[in-house]
C-alpha distance (Angstrom), angle and dihedral (degrees) to the residues before:
residue distance angle dihedral
M1 . . .
Q2 3.80 . .
S3 3.78 120.7 .
V4 3.79 120.5 -114.1
N5 3.81 88.1 -111.8
A6 3.81 92.7 56.2
L7 3.80 92.9 46.5
A8 3.80 92.6 48.6
Q9 3.80 91.0 49.3
Q10 3.79 91.5 47.7
Y11 3.82 92.8 51.4
L12 3.80 92.7 46.3
E13 3.80 92.0 48.8
E14 3.80 89.3 51.6
D15 3.82 86.3 57.2
G16 3.81 91.8 52.8
I17 3.80 100.2 -95.6
H18 3.82 113.8 143.1
F19 3.80 124.5 -150.6
H20 3.81 125.3 -152.8
F21 3.79 113.1 -173.1
S22 3.80 130.1 -167.0
M23 3.79 94.6 11.5
R24 3.77 121.0 145.6
D25 3.77 114.8 -141.2
K26 3.75 122.6 -148.1
E27 3.79 97.9 -175.2
I28 3.79 138.5 7.2
K29 3.79 116.9 -168.9
N30 3.78 141.5 163.7
V31 3.79 114.9 -119.1
G32 3.78 110.9 -177.3
D33 3.79 107.6 -57.3
T34 3.81 93.6 -17.4
V35 3.78 138.1 78.1
V36 3.80 117.7 -131.3
V37 3.81 121.5 -158.0
V38 3.79 120.6 -166.6
T39 3.80 115.0 -165.8
E40 3.79 127.2 -147.6
S41 3.82 88.0 -106.6
G42 3.82 90.3 57.1
E43 3.81 98.5 -106.2
E44 3.78 114.1 143.2
F45 3.79 124.1 -150.1
V46 3.82 125.4 -172.3
F47 3.81 119.5 -156.0
D48 3.77 139.5 179.3
A49 3.80 87.4 -143.4
L50 3.79 134.3 2.0
L51 3.79 133.7 -153.1
H52 3.78 107.8 -164.6
A53 3.79 111.2 -168.5
T54 3.75 134.5 175.7
G55 3.76 125.9 -155.1
R56 3.72 130.0 -137.0
K57 3.76 134.5 -151.3
L58 3.74 118.6 -126.7
T59 3.79 111.6 -115.2
Q60 3.79 99.0 174.3
K61 3.79 115.9 60.2
D62 3.83 89.9 -160.5
L63 3.83 90.2 67.1
A64 3.81 95.3 60.9
């Protein structure tokens, strides 16, 4: 059985959404109608829209 996360990612990817995990950004800036992300390694990505999310590690086992 797939997790809800995996199913959501699969459906979004089928709609053309791309995921980039564990990347470290150096700069995020608006350029006209786009968003430009420059990574610490120097890669540059241009987006129409950007969802920038951070994860967290569970520290309380009662919250799971």
